Kinemage of the C-alpha trace (Angstrom):
@kinemage 1
@onewidth
@group {chain A} dominant
@subgroup {mainchain}
@vectorlist {calphas} color= white
{ca met a 1} P 4.725 19.616 15.102
{ca ala a 2} L 3.779 16.458 17.138
{ca glu a 3} L 5.201 13.402 16.763
{ca pro a 4} L 3.913 11.511 13.690
{ca ser a 5} L 1.984 8.449 14.137
{ca cys a 6} L 3.689 5.313 13.034
{ca phe a 7} L 0.160 4.027 11.257
{ca pro a 8} L 0.234 4.759 7.504
{ca phe a 9} L -1.917 7.151 5.410
{ca his a 10} L -2.969 5.865 2.287
{ca ala a 11} L -2.714 8.086 -0.887
{ca pro a 12} L -6.136 8.613 -2.868
{ca gln a 13} L -6.789 6.009 -5.522
{ca phe a 14} L -10.054 7.941 -6.998
{ca ala a 15} L -10.415 11.514 -7.486
{ca asp a 16} L -13.807 11.880 -5.640
{ca tyr a 17} L -15.708 10.099 -2.941
{ca glu a 18} L -19.588 10.124 -3.401
{ca ser a 19} L -22.181 8.236 -1.237
{ca gly a 20} L -19.960 6.277 0.435
{ca arg a 21} L -18.235 4.938 -2.828
{ca leu a 22} L -14.975 5.884 -4.686
{ca ala a 23} L -15.889 7.757 -7.676
{ca gly a 24} L -14.199 9.663 -10.431
{ca pro a 25} L -11.084 9.227 -12.594
{ca pro a 26} L -8.345 6.875 -10.989
{ca val a 27} L -5.471 8.840 -9.494
{ca asn a 28} L -2.650 7.101 -11.584
{ca ile a 29} L 0.693 8.261 -11.206
{ca ala a 30} L 1.744 5.631 -14.076
{ca ser a 31} L 0.225 7.638 -16.776
{ca ser a 32} L 2.101 8.623 -20.023
{ca asp a 33} L -0.271 11.851 -20.202
{ca arg a 34} L 1.760 14.639 -18.564
{ca ala a 35} L -1.702 16.455 -17.707
{ca gln a 36} L -3.051 13.135 -15.947
{ca gly a 37} L 0.060 12.981 -14.230
{ca ile a 38} L 0.354 16.367 -12.777
{ca gln a 39} L -3.463 16.111 -11.553
{ca ala a 40} L -2.677 13.190 -9.960
{ca met a 41} L 0.262 14.642 -8.341
{ca asp a 42} L -2.143 17.541 -7.186
{ca glu a 43} L -4.546 15.025 -5.525
{ca ile a 44} L -1.714 13.076 -3.721
{ca lys a 45} L -0.049 16.510 -2.369
{ca arg a 46} L -3.488 17.530 -0.759
{ca ala a 47} L -3.444 14.096 0.936
{ca ile a 48} L -0.058 14.454 2.450
{ca glu a 49} L -0.961 18.205 3.547
{ca val a 50} L -3.051 16.338 6.476
{ca ala a 51} L 0.146 15.948 7.768
{ca glu a 52} L -0.099 19.488 8.903
{ca gln a 53} L -2.731 18.815 11.101
{ca ile a 54} L -2.661 15.184 11.708
{ca pro a 55} L 0.950 14.144 11.625
{ca phe a 56} L 1.850 10.877 10.031
{ca arg a 57} L 4.812 8.905 9.128
{ca tyr a 58} L 3.979 6.851 5.809
{ca leu a 59} L 2.052 7.782 2.562
{ca ile a 60} L 1.122 4.393 1.018
{ca gln a 61} L 0.955 4.973 -3.048
{ca his a 62} L 0.111 2.409 -5.593
{ca ile a 63} L 2.027 2.761 -9.226
{ca gly a 64} L -0.450 2.307 -11.676
{ca val a 65} L -4.011 0.797 -11.278
{ca ala a 66} L -5.054 -2.840 -10.910
{ca gly a 67} L -4.203 -5.190 -14.269
{ca gln a 68} L -2.066 -2.393 -15.868
{ca glu a 69} L 0.569 -3.571 -18.030
{ca phe a 70} L 4.066 -2.678 -17.859
{ca asp a 71} L 5.173 0.124 -20.085
{ca asp a 72} L 8.640 1.852 -19.910
{ca lys a 73} L 7.675 5.431 -20.875
{ca lys a 74} L 4.609 4.953 -18.085
{ca asn a 75} L 7.242 3.696 -15.293
{ca asp a 76} L 9.655 6.678 -16.032
{ca ala a 77} L 6.343 8.896 -15.375
{ca ala a 78} L 5.887 7.151 -12.298
{ca met a 79} L 9.481 7.595 -11.013
{ca thr a 80} L 8.931 11.461 -11.692
{ca cys a 81} L 5.722 11.663 -9.774
{ca ile a 82} L 7.481 9.703 -6.823
{ca glu a 83} L 10.621 12.357 -7.173
{ca his a 84} L 8.334 15.318 -6.830
{ca leu a 85} L 6.248 13.397 -3.934
{ca arg a 86} L 9.086 12.628 -1.941
{ca ala a 87} L 10.376 16.189 -2.066
{ca phe a 88} L 7.107 17.724 -1.072
{ca ala a 89} L 6.686 15.033 1.726
{ca lys a 90} L 9.971 15.388 3.451
{ca pro a 91} L 9.545 18.803 5.103
{ca leu a 92} L 6.212 17.222 6.503
{ca gly a 93} L 8.043 14.387 8.140
{ca val a 94} L 6.462 11.727 5.429
{ca ser a 95} L 8.194 8.963 3.804
{ca ile a 96} L 6.604 7.629 0.613
{ca leu a 97} L 6.143 3.684 0.385
{ca val a 98} L 4.989 1.866 -2.540
{ca glu a 99} L 2.522 -1.304 -2.417
{ca asn a 100} L 2.499 -4.391 -4.164
{ca ile a 101} L -0.696 -4.657 -5.683
{ca pro a 102} L -2.030 -6.681 -8.664
{ca asn a 103} L -0.313 -5.157 -11.949
{ca glu a 104} L 2.815 -5.337 -13.842
{ca phe a 105} L 4.258 -2.243 -12.363
{ca ser a 106} L 3.885 -3.551 -8.739
{ca ala a 107} L 4.858 -7.078 -8.549
{ca pro a 108} L 7.509 -7.295 -5.751
{ca glu a 109} L 10.580 -7.692 -8.145
{ca lys a 110} L 9.344 -4.749 -10.098
{ca leu a 111} L 9.157 -2.532 -6.840
{ca val a 112} L 12.675 -3.549 -5.729
{ca glu a 113} L 13.970 -2.663 -9.414
{ca phe a 114} L 11.904 0.789 -9.380
{ca ile a 115} L 13.357 1.732 -5.804
{ca arg a 116} L 17.107 0.730 -6.987
{ca ala a 117} L 16.823 2.257 -10.394
{ca ala a 118} L 15.923 5.593 -9.004
{ca his a 119} L 18.051 5.623 -6.136
{ca phe a 120} L 15.354 6.100 -3.805
{ca glu a 121} L 16.852 5.158 -0.678
{ca asp a 122} L 14.171 6.872 1.449
{ca val a 123} L 11.281 5.058 -0.346
{ca gly a 124} L 10.150 1.765 0.965
{ca ile a 125} L 7.342 -0.895 0.382
{ca cys a 126} L 4.219 -1.634 2.124
{ca phe a 127} L 3.673 -5.384 1.927
{ca asp a 128} L 0.205 -6.262 1.147
{ca leu a 129} L -0.238 -9.702 2.329
{ca gly a 130} L -3.681 -10.473 0.333
{ca his a 131} L -1.845 -9.158 -2.930
{ca ala a 132} L 1.097 -11.133 -2.542
{ca his a 133} L -1.061 -14.226 -1.613
{ca leu a 134} L -3.078 -13.753 -5.121
{ca met a 135} L -0.351 -13.041 -7.195
{ca ser a 136} L 2.468 -15.535 -6.078
{ca ser a 137} L 2.816 -16.217 -2.410
{ca val a 138} L 3.610 -14.346 0.733
{ca ala a 139} L 6.911 -16.295 1.495
{ca glu a 140} L 8.228 -15.623 -2.202
{ca ala a 141} L 7.012 -11.684 -2.122
{ca phe a 142} L 8.750 -11.293 1.264
{ca ala a 143} L 11.977 -12.754 0.417
{ca thr a 144} L 12.171 -10.315 -2.547
{ca met a 145} L 11.036 -7.119 -0.556
{ca lys a 146} L 12.332 -7.848 2.892
{ca glu a 147} L 14.719 -5.138 2.923
{ca his a 148} L 12.740 -2.266 1.961
{ca ile a 149} L 9.471 -3.373 3.910
{ca ala a 150} L 8.143 -0.784 6.443
{ca ser a 151} L 4.529 -1.456 6.791
{ca ala a 152} L 2.258 -4.097 5.902
{ca his a 153} L -1.437 -4.519 4.983
{ca val a 154} L -3.360 -7.427 6.607
{ca his a 155} L -6.141 -9.212 4.754
{ca asp a 156} L -7.153 -12.714 3.452
{ca asn a 157} L -8.123 -14.336 0.265
{ca ser a 158} L -8.950 -17.603 -1.243
{ca lys a 159} L -6.405 -16.830 -4.348
{ca asp a 160} L -9.304 -16.092 -6.663
{ca arg a 161} L -10.131 -12.444 -6.206
{ca asp a 162} L -8.651 -9.448 -3.950
{ca ala a 163} L -11.251 -10.060 -1.612
{ca his a 164} L -9.775 -8.600 1.656
{ca phe a 165} L -11.247 -10.995 4.173
{ca trp a 166} L -10.614 -11.047 7.675
{ca pro a 167} L -7.473 -13.120 8.584
{ca gly a 168} L -8.315 -16.782 8.652
{ca lys a 169} L -11.389 -16.428 6.344
{ca gly a 170} L -9.509 -17.342 3.045
{ca thr a 171} L -6.437 -19.566 2.382
{ca leu a 172} L -3.311 -17.540 3.479
{ca asp a 173} L -1.033 -19.388 5.858
{ca trp a 174} L -1.119 -17.172 8.735
{ca lys a 175} L 1.439 -19.124 10.854
{ca glu a 176} L 4.089 -18.558 8.395
{ca thr a 177} L 2.989 -15.110 7.605
{ca met a 178} L 3.331 -14.126 11.231
{ca gly a 179} L 6.850 -15.828 11.270
{ca leu a 180} L 7.952 -13.903 8.395
{ca leu a 181} L 6.825 -10.767 9.589
{ca arg a 182} L 8.386 -11.159 12.862
{ca ser a 183} L 11.736 -11.524 10.985
{ca ala a 184} L 11.617 -8.242 9.432
{ca pro a 185} L 14.396 -6.012 9.747
{ca asp a 186} L 12.199 -3.226 11.740
{ca asp a 187} L 8.831 -3.436 13.607
{ca leu a 188} L 6.255 -3.085 11.084
{ca ala a 189} L 3.109 -1.015 11.098
{ca leu a 190} L 0.291 -3.548 10.547
{ca val a 191} L -2.890 -2.316 9.264
{ca leu a 192} L -6.179 -4.463 8.788
{ca glu a 193} L -7.494 -3.673 5.284
{ca ile a 194} L -10.943 -5.483 5.106
{ca glu a 195} L -13.564 -4.889 2.368
{ca ala a 196} L -16.713 -3.049 3.134
{ca gln a 197} L -19.050 -4.395 5.492
{ca asp a 198} L -22.706 -4.233 5.926
{ca gln a 199} L -23.187 -1.239 7.614
{ca lys a 200} L -25.779 -2.525 10.185
{ca lys a 201} L -23.395 -5.286 11.229
{ca asp a 202} L -21.414 -5.005 14.501
{ca ile a 203} L -17.808 -5.884 13.196
{ca ser a 204} L -16.300 -5.634 16.742
{ca ala a 205} L -16.344 -9.462 17.202
{ca asp a 206} L -14.800 -10.017 13.860
{ca met a 207} L -12.314 -7.437 14.834
{ca ala a 208} L -11.490 -9.111 18.298
{ca ala a 209} L -11.203 -12.361 16.463
{ca ala a 210} L -8.885 -11.241 14.000
{ca tyr a 211} L -6.554 -9.539 16.605
{ca lys a 212} L -6.730 -12.727 18.751
{ca lys a 213} L -5.616 -14.931 15.968
{ca leu a 214} L -2.646 -12.830 14.800
{ca glu a 215} L -1.494 -12.142 18.486
{ca gln a 216} L -1.674 -15.796 19.227
{ca leu a 217} L 0.538 -16.391 16.204
């Protein structure tokens, strides 16, 4: 097998993709319905199997869906799913990274608690900068998750919605943020995760400006 790319591969969030839009029921591993949990795992396993053809190192996985409230039974279901996904992914050279997203399962302190309670030594965290800015602050989230972070999603917002703007188009403090990322224990795979653009627009200028801004910092 070829050497895996350090760049992450995102697990599916919905069961289908139609006409350029996510569709179908959400793929939710934090479901108390056993059948839904099995369906979610099957969908995610199909994504992991991509590594047989295009090797990659990390699979980014959400716990729950946006806005979902915490529930012990659903949290236990998510642990069971991650346990199965870890075992499935390991022979393919893939590790699971859980992501901080705007719900009660995935606040930074909950993710760290999740990893430690289940003794998932090989499960890390994908640090989503925009979500951290929206939910509390980048600095606070980084301090909580620092030792577990292996990758980061890079985007901006104005703390009013999960906008996924280009860096510098919202209110996130990028000088502070890049300083924090440089202090991480390991080199991080940084992935720009920007909201859908007008398909007729040439985004190369925006992309070049974003990279230049980040490199300067």
